[in-house]
C-alpha positions in Angstrom: 61.8 33.6 -16.3 58.3 34.6 -16.9 56.2 36.9 -14.7 53.2 34.7 -14.5 55.1 31.6 -13.7 57.4 32.0 -10.7 60.7 30.2 -11.3 60.2 28.1 -8.1 56.7 27.1 -9.2 58.1 26.1 -12.6 60.8 24.2 -10.7 58.0 22.3 -8.9 56.1 21.5 -12.1 59.0 20.5 -14.3 61.7 19.1 -12.0 61.0 18.6 -8.3 57.6 16.9 -8.5 58.4 14.5 -11.4 61.7 13.7 -9.6 59.9 12.9 -6.3 57.3 10.8 -8.1 59.9 8.8 -10.0 62.4 8.5 -7.2 59.7 7.3 -4.7 58.8 4.5 -7.1 62.4 3.5 -7.7 63.2 3.6 -4.0 60.1 1.5 -3.2 60.9 -1.2 -5.7 64.4 -1.3 -4.3 63.2 -1.6 -0.7 60.9 -4.5 -1.7 63.7 -6.0 -3.8 61.6 -5.8 -6.9 63.1 -5.4 -10.4 62.5 -2.0 -11.9 61.1 -3.4 -15.1 60.0 -1.6 -18.3 56.4 -1.7 -17.0 57.4 0.5 -14.0 59.1 2.9 -16.4 55.9 3.2 -18.4 54.0 3.7 -15.2 56.4 6.6 -14.3 55.9 8.3 -17.7 52.1 8.0 -17.6 52.0 9.3 -14.0 54.1 12.3 -15.0 51.6 13.4 -17.7 48.5 12.7 -15.6 49.9 14.4 -12.5 51.0 17.5 -14.4 47.5 17.9 -15.8 45.7 17.2 -12.6 47.8 19.4 -10.4 47.5 22.2 -12.9 43.7 21.9 -13.1 43.1 21.9 -9.3 45.3 25.0 -8.9 47.8 23.3 -6.4 50.6 25.6 -7.5 48.5 28.8 -7.2 47.6 27.9 -3.6 51.3 27.5 -2.8 52.1 30.8 -4.5 49.5 32.6 -2.4 50.8 31.0 0.8 47.7 29.0 1.4 49.6 26.0 2.8 46.6 24.2 4.3 44.7 24.5 1.0 47.8 23.4 -0.9 48.2 20.3 1.3 44.5 19.4 0.9 44.6 19.8 -2.8 47.8 17.9 -3.2 46.3 14.9 -1.3 43.0 15.2 -3.3 44.9 15.5 -6.6 47.1 12.5 -5.8 44.0 10.4 -5.0 42.5 11.3 -8.4 45.8 10.2 -10.0 45.8 6.9 -8.1 42.2 6.2 -9.2 43.0 6.9 -12.8 46.1 4.7 -12.6 44.1 1.8 -11.1 41.4 2.2 -13.7 44.0 2.2 -16.5 45.8 -0.8 -14.9 42.7 -3.0 -14.9 41.4 -1.7 -18.3 44.7 -2.7 -20.0 45.2 -5.8 -17.8 48.7 -4.5 -16.9 48.0 -4.5 -13.2 49.4 -8.0 -12.9 52.8 -6.7 -13.9 53.3 -4.8 -10.7 53.8 -5.7 -7.0 50.8 -4.7 -4.9 53.0 -3.9 -1.9 55.2 -1.7 -4.0 52.2 0.3 -5.5 50.4 0.6 -2.1 53.6 1.9 -0.4 54.2 4.3 -3.4 50.7 5.6 -3.3 51.0 6.4 0.4 54.5 7.8 0.5 54.5 10.0 -2.6 52.0 12.7 -1.5 53.7 13.0 1.9 57.1 13.5 0.2 55.5 16.1 -2.2 54.1 18.1 0.7 57.4 17.8 2.6 59.5 19.0 -0.3 57.1 21.9 -1.1 57.0 23.0 2.6 60.8 22.9 2.6 61.1 25.1 -0.4 58.3 27.4 1.0 60.4 27.9 4.1 63.5 28.7 2.0 61.5 31.3 -0.1 59.9 32.8 3.0 63.4 33.2 4.5 64.6 35.0 1.3 61.5 37.2 1.4 61.9 38.2 5.0 65.6 38.9 4.4 64.7 41.2 1.6 66.4 39.3 -1.1 64.0 40.4 -3.8 64.3 41.4 -7.4 64.1 45.1 -7.8 61.5 46.4 -10.3 60.0 49.6 -11.7 56.9 50.4 -13.7 56.8 52.7 -16.6 53.3 54.3 -16.9 50.6 54.4 -14.3 47.2 53.3 -15.3 44.6 50.8 -14.3 46.5 48.0 -15.9 49.8 48.7 -14.1 48.1 49.3 -10.8 46.3 46.0 -11.1 49.6 44.3 -11.8 51.3 45.9 -8.7 48.4 44.8 -6.5 48.7 41.3 -8.0 52.4 41.1 -7.1 51.7 42.5 -3.6 49.1 39.8 -3.1 51.6 37.1 -4.1 54.8 37.9 -2.2 56.5 34.7 -3.3 57.1 36.3 -6.7 60.0 37.9 -4.8 59.6 41.2 -6.6 60.1 44.6 -4.9 58.7 47.7 -6.7 60.8 50.7 -6.1 58.5 53.2 -7.9 57.2 54.3 -11.2 58.0 56.7 -14.1 55.3 58.7 -15.8 55.4 61.9 -17.8 51.9 63.2 -16.9 51.1 65.8 -14.4 50.7 65.0 -10.7 46.9 65.8 -11.0 46.4 63.2 -13.8 48.4 60.6 -12.0 46.4 61.1 -8.9 43.2 60.7 -10.9 44.5 57.3 -12.1 45.0 56.2 -8.5 41.6 57.5 -7.4 39.8 55.8 -10.3 41.6 52.5 -9.6 40.9 52.5 -5.8 37.2 53.3 -6.2 36.6 50.7 -8.8 35.0 47.7 -7.1 36.4 45.2 -9.7 39.9 46.1 -8.5 39.4 44.8 -4.9 41.9 42.2 -3.7 41.2 38.5 -4.3 39.5 36.5 -1.6 42.1 35.2 0.8 44.8 37.7 0.0 46.3 40.3 2.2 43.8 43.2 2.5 46.3 45.8 3.9 46.8 48.9 1.8 49.1 48.4 -1.2 52.2 50.5 -1.4 52.2 51.6 -5.1 55.5 53.4 -4.7 56.4 56.9 -5.6 57.0 58.8 -8.8 60.6 58.6 -9.8 60.5 61.0 -12.7 59.6 61.2 -16.4 60.5 58.8 -19.1 63.8 60.6 -19.9 65.2 59.4 -16.5 64.4 55.7 -16.8 67.7 54.5 -18.3 70.0 56.5 -15.9 67.9 55.3 -12.9 68.1 51.6 -14.0 71.8 51.9 -14.5 72.5 53.7 -11.2 70.3 51.3 -9.0 71.0 48.1 -11.0 67.2 47.5 -11.5 66.5 43.8 -12.3 63.1 44.2 -14.0 61.3 46.9 -15.9 57.6 46.7 -16.7 56.3 48.9 -19.5 52.6 49.8 -19.2 52.1 52.4 -21.8 49.1 52.5 -24.2 49.5 51.3 -27.8 49.3 54.9 -28.9 52.6 55.6 -27.2 54.5 53.4 -29.7 57.3 56.0 -30.4 58.1 56.4 -26.7 58.0 52.6 -26.3 60.4 52.2 -29.2 62.7 54.8 -27.7 62.8 52.9 -24.4 63.4 49.6 -26.2 66.3 51.1 -28.0 67.9 52.5 -24.9 67.2 49.8 -22.2 69.3 47.0 -23.9 72.3 49.0 -22.8 71.5 47.8 -19.3 71.3 44.3 -17.9 67.7 44.6 -16.8 64.9 42.3 -18.0 62.1 44.1 -19.8 58.5 43.2 -19.8 55.6 44.8 -21.7 52.2 44.8 -19.9 49.6 44.9 -22.8 46.5 46.9 -21.9 44.2 44.1 -23.1 43.1 43.6 -19.5 40.9 46.7 -19.6 38.5 44.7 -21.8 36.1 42.0 -20.7 38.0 39.1 -22.2 37.1 35.4 -22.5 39.9 32.8 -22.1 42.5 35.4 -23.1 46.0 33.9 -23.5 49.3 34.3 -25.4 49.9 32.1 -28.5 52.6 31.9 -31.2 52.1 31.8 -34.9 55.5 30.7 -36.1 57.8 32.9 -34.0 55.3 35.8 -33.7 53.5 36.2 -30.4 49.8 37.0 -30.6 47.1 37.4 -27.9 43.9 35.4 -28.1 41.4 37.7 -26.7 38.1 35.9 -27.0 38.9 32.2 -27.4 37.1 29.0 -26.7 38.1 27.3 -23.4 38.0 24.0 -25.1 41.3 23.9 -26.9 44.2 21.5 -26.6 44.0 19.0 -23.8 40.9 20.7 -22.4 39.1 20.1 -25.6 40.1 16.4 -25.6 39.0 16.0 -22.0 35.6 17.7 -22.7 34.9 15.6 -25.8 35.9 12.3 -24.2 33.8 13.0 -21.0 30.9 14.0 -23.1 31.0 10.9 -25.3 31.4 8.5 -22.4 28.7 10.1 -20.2 26.3 10.3 -23.1 26.8 6.7 -24.0 26.3 5.5 -20.4 23.1 7.7 -20.1 21.6 6.4 -23.4 22.3 2.8 -22.3 20.8 3.3 -18.9 17.7 5.3 -20.0 17.0 3.5 -23.3 14.0 1.7 -21.8 12.6 5.0 -20.6 13.2 6.6 -24.0 11.5 3.7 -25.8 8.4 4.1 -23.6 8.3 7.9 -24.2 8.6 7.3 -27.9 5.6 5.0 -27.9 3.6 7.4 -25.7 4.3 10.3 -28.2 3.4 8.1 -31.1 0.0 6.9 -29.7 -1.2 10.1 -28.0 -1.0 12.6 -30.9 -0.4 12.6 -34.7 3.0 13.5 -36.0 6.6 12.4 -35.8 8.1 11.1 -32.5 11.2 13.2 -32.8 11.0 17.0 -33.3 13.9 18.4 -35.2 14.8 22.0 -35.1 17.6 24.1 -36.6 19.9 25.7 -34.0 23.3 27.4 -34.0 26.2 25.2 -32.8 29.9 25.6 -32.3 31.2 28.7 -34.1 27.7 29.6 -35.2 27.4 26.7 -37.6 23.8 25.4 -38.1 23.0 22.1 -36.5 19.9 20.0 -36.1 18.8 19.3 -32.5 16.6 16.4 -31.5 13.8 16.4 -28.9 10.7 14.3 -28.2 7.8 16.1 -29.8 5.8 17.8 -27.1 3.5 20.1 -29.2 0.9 19.8 -31.8 2.8 22.2 -34.0 6.3 21.9 -35.6 7.9 25.3 -35.9 11.2 26.0 -37.4 10.7 29.1 -39.5 11.5 32.8 -39.2 9.0 33.3 -36.3 8.9 30.9 -33.4 6.8 31.4 -30.3 8.5 30.2 -27.1 6.7 27.6 -25.0 4.7 29.1 -22.1 3.2 27.7 -19.0 -0.1 25.9 -19.8 0.6 26.3 -23.5 -2.4 25.2 -25.5 -0.1 23.7 -28.1 1.1 21.0 -25.8 0.1 17.4 -26.6 -1.6 15.3 -23.9 1.8 14.3 -22.5 3.7 17.3 -23.8 3.4 19.4 -20.7 4.7 16.5 -18.6 7.7 15.9 -20.9 8.5 19.6 -20.7 8.2 19.9 -16.9 10.4 16.9 -16.3 12.8 17.8 -19.2 12.3 14.3 -20.6 11.8 15.8 -24.0 15.5 16.6 -24.0 16.7 13.0 -23.8 17.2 12.5 -27.6 19.9 15.3 -27.4 22.3 12.8 -25.9 22.4 11.4 -29.5 23.4 14.9 -30.6 26.3 14.6 -28.1 27.4 11.3 -29.5 27.4 13.0 -33.0 29.7 15.6 -31.7 27.2 18.4 -32.3 26.4 19.1 -28.7 27.9 18.8 -25.2 26.2 17.7 -22.0 27.1 21.0 -20.4 27.2 24.3 -22.3 25.1 27.2 -23.4 21.6 26.0 -24.3 21.0 26.2 -28.1 18.4 28.7 -29.2 16.3 28.4 -32.4 17.9 30.1 -35.4 15.1 32.7 -35.4 15.7 33.6 -31.8 19.5 33.9 -32.4 19.0 36.3 -35.3 16.8 38.5 -33.0 18.8 38.5 -29.9 22.3 38.9 -31.5 21.1 42.4 -32.5 19.9 43.3 -29.0 22.4 41.8 -26.6 26.1 42.6 -26.7 28.4 39.6 -26.8 25.5 37.3 -27.6 27.3 35.3 -30.3 30.3 34.6 -28.0 28.2 31.9 -26.4 28.8 29.9 -29.7 32.5 29.6 -28.9 31.5 26.3 -27.3 29.2 23.5 -28.3 25.6 24.0 -27.1 24.7 22.0 -24.0 21.8 19.9 -22.8 22.1 21.8 -19.6 24.1 24.9 -18.6 25.2 27.4 -15.9 22.2 29.6 -16.8 19.7 26.8 -16.4 20.9 25.7 -13.0 20.8 29.3 -11.7 17.1 29.8 -12.5 17.2 31.0 -16.1 15.2 28.2 -17.6 12.0 28.3 -19.6 10.4 31.2 -21.3 12.3 34.5 -21.7 9.3 36.8 -22.3 11.3 40.0 -21.5 14.7 41.0 -22.8 16.2 41.2 -19.3 15.7 37.5 -18.8 17.6 36.7 -22.0 20.3 39.1 -21.0 20.7 37.3 -17.6 20.9 34.0 -19.4 23.6 35.2 -21.8 25.6 36.7 -18.8 25.6 33.2 -17.2 26.6 31.5 -20.4 29.6 33.8 -20.8 30.5 33.4 -17.2 30.6 29.6 -17.8 32.9 30.0 -20.8 35.3 32.3 -18.8 35.5 30.0 -15.8 35.1 26.5 -17.3 36.6 23.5 -15.6 35.7 19.8 -15.5 34.7 20.4 -11.8 32.2 23.1 -12.9 30.7 20.7 -15.4 30.2 18.0 -12.8 28.7 20.6 -10.4 26.2 21.7 -13.1 25.2 18.1 -13.9 24.6 17.5 -10.2 22.5 20.6 -9.8 20.6 19.8 -13.0 19.5 16.4 -11.6 18.3 18.1 -8.4 16.4 20.8 -10.4 14.7 18.3 -12.7 13.6 16.3 -9.6 12.0 19.5 -8.3 10.5 20.3 -11.7 11.5 24.0 -11.6 10.1 26.4 -14.2 10.6 24.1 -17.3 7.7 24.2 -19.8 
């Protein structure tokens, strides 16, 4: 059992949902007197992997865990529709669609989401009954601080974890403990999540100092102990770890990494040793594959569709001013590695040295069509070839000139974290008004804050939303020059 993954939710993910998807297909083939061929078996396997990924990405299980049943039902139907579209596309792309009965598939497509919802609602009713009967797992916290108080609120906001906190142990004085509560409750970042129960949280009472933990656990048959002590308390933690194994309680350590402003933090294993990735790229594993494939496909489609436009721009640049058609400039890419970025030349100068002046409105360095190319962002079109090369992404933090990077990395905290992703043709900062010249430091700081927000909250849906907003902004010709 893990704290972050409620056993019932894990049951949905790994047993119940796959079983329903498979059994509905088997039952449907039987009703229509179709043979369950090896093609149907392949379909089941493919559907399992696709559904696992889609349902995880659209947070179906989180909505269930929070008790948002209407949101859960909506997202289940939406997620299943996405799965159906993908399956239909794969069927026609591989020409395997002729191996299946249309009646079987149509019935399966309709019945499966209904059965998923019905099964989840049934389990929800069972868990709700357990919760109201008070059949919860007993738990205590060792150490009161912002980290443990945040954890207690999280459990209170998600009652279907079925955890009941009985209190906490802390060796400090009542005054210091009270200051921890006061600091936590007055911190605006610790307010409850939107849509959660906003009633006051019962943080429990002080049960004693650390010397009384083991006897209390044994006397009250505590199921779970959460240790939330700072790393500097290693001797006390070691003492508890030596004594608590004499009980049957489950022990969890709450690392105090959450007091930091982390990016894509998660637990990993190197061999059999657990480590915490504190500032990691969001584009690892399957997310990285999805991002790369979507970038390549979209870039290829856009280049094919806009090739006539790009050819006309190239001719216009060539015949309206002397110099190369394509302007190449060194930028920092993924992990801070230097890359060459392409743009249609829009200026009479080619700058790529230690000092680069940013483009300004009505800049005298613009060529006859340079201002138009900048305002409409048409000068950026060659960067889709950078995407095909794998150097850039369609959506991501905008790449800055090397000279600007070296300047701002010294002035803005966390500046280089934006290079944990490939630079993008458009980004979250750009669609929120932070485009064009950054003549004051505050504007660049705002841009970096938006870039880091994107990395912390990335999803494929956020990418699609940014692309849509970019198109609307380009059509309005907002402050790009």
